[in-house]
C-alpha positions as CSV (number, residue, x, y, z in Angstrom):
1,M,-12.9,-42.4,-19.1
2,K,-14.1,-44.5,-16.0
3,I,-13.0,-48.1,-16.1
4,P,-15.9,-50.3,-14.1
5,A,-15.1,-52.2,-11.3
6,R,-15.6,-55.5,-13.8
7,F,-12.9,-54.6,-15.4
8,L,-10.5,-54.7,-13.1
9,K,-8.6,-57.6,-11.2
10,Y,-5.8,-57.5,-8.4
11,A,-3.2,-59.8,-8.1
12,A,-0.2,-59.5,-5.1
13,T,2.7,-60.7,-7.5
14,H,2.9,-60.6,-12.0
15,G,5.6,-62.1,-14.1
16,G,7.2,-63.4,-10.9
17,T,7.2,-60.0,-9.1
18,S,6.2,-59.1,-6.4
19,S,5.1,-55.8,-4.4
20,N,3.9,-54.1,-1.1
21,E,0.8,-52.9,-3.0
22,G,-0.4,-55.3,-5.4
23,W,-0.7,-55.1,-9.0
24,L,-3.7,-53.6,-11.1
25,E,-5.0,-55.7,-13.9
26,I,-7.0,-53.5,-15.9
27,D,-9.0,-55.8,-19.2
28,I,-8.2,-53.4,-21.9
29,R,-10.2,-55.6,-24.3
30,A,-13.7,-55.3,-23.6
31,L,-13.5,-51.4,-23.6
32,D,-13.9,-49.0,-26.5
33,L,-10.5,-47.0,-26.1
34,D,-11.2,-44.8,-29.3
35,G,-9.8,-40.9,-28.4
36,V,-9.3,-41.4,-24.7
37,T,-7.0,-39.8,-23.3
38,R,-7.3,-40.4,-19.2
39,L,-7.9,-43.3,-17.4
40,Y,-9.9,-43.2,-14.7
41,V,-10.6,-45.9,-11.8
42,N,-12.3,-45.6,-7.9
43,L,-9.7,-47.1,-5.4
44,D,-12.8,-48.0,-3.4
45,D,-13.3,-50.2,-6.6
46,L,-10.0,-51.8,-6.0
47,A,-10.0,-52.1,-3.0
48,R,-13.1,-54.5,-3.0
49,V,-11.5,-56.2,-6.2
50,K,-8.7,-57.1,-3.7
51,D,-10.6,-58.0,-0.8
52,K,-12.7,-60.1,-3.1
53,R,-9.4,-61.8,-3.7
54,D,-8.3,-61.9,0.1
55,S,-11.3,-63.5,0.5
56,A,-11.3,-66.5,-1.9
57,A,-7.5,-66.8,-0.5
58,S,-8.8,-67.2,2.7
59,A,-11.7,-69.7,2.6
60,L,-9.1,-72.1,0.6
61,D,-6.5,-72.0,2.9
62,A,-9.4,-72.9,5.3
63,W,-9.9,-75.6,3.2
64,D,-6.7,-77.1,2.5
65,A,-6.1,-76.4,6.8
66,K,-9.5,-78.4,6.9
67,F,-8.8,-81.4,4.6
68,G,-5.3,-81.7,5.8
69,K,-3.1,-80.0,2.5
70,S,-0.6,-77.5,2.9
71,E,1.6,-75.9,0.9
72,E,4.3,-78.1,2.4
73,D,3.0,-80.4,1.5
74,T,3.1,-80.1,-2.7
75,S,7.3,-80.2,-2.1
């Protein structure tokens, strides 16, 4: 079964555990897995999901920098 990109999510950490390559979350709730024995994920789709997440994080960092909020201010 090929997993569509809309069911993929990338995270740098999971449960407080970091990973050099990150974590792949596959949302299987919306998938009919009856009789499925193999899952296939197109790594191009994963790269796009990761790039989208990184882009959003960069935009948030730019927003915080522009308006004077930084991670050091939260302590």
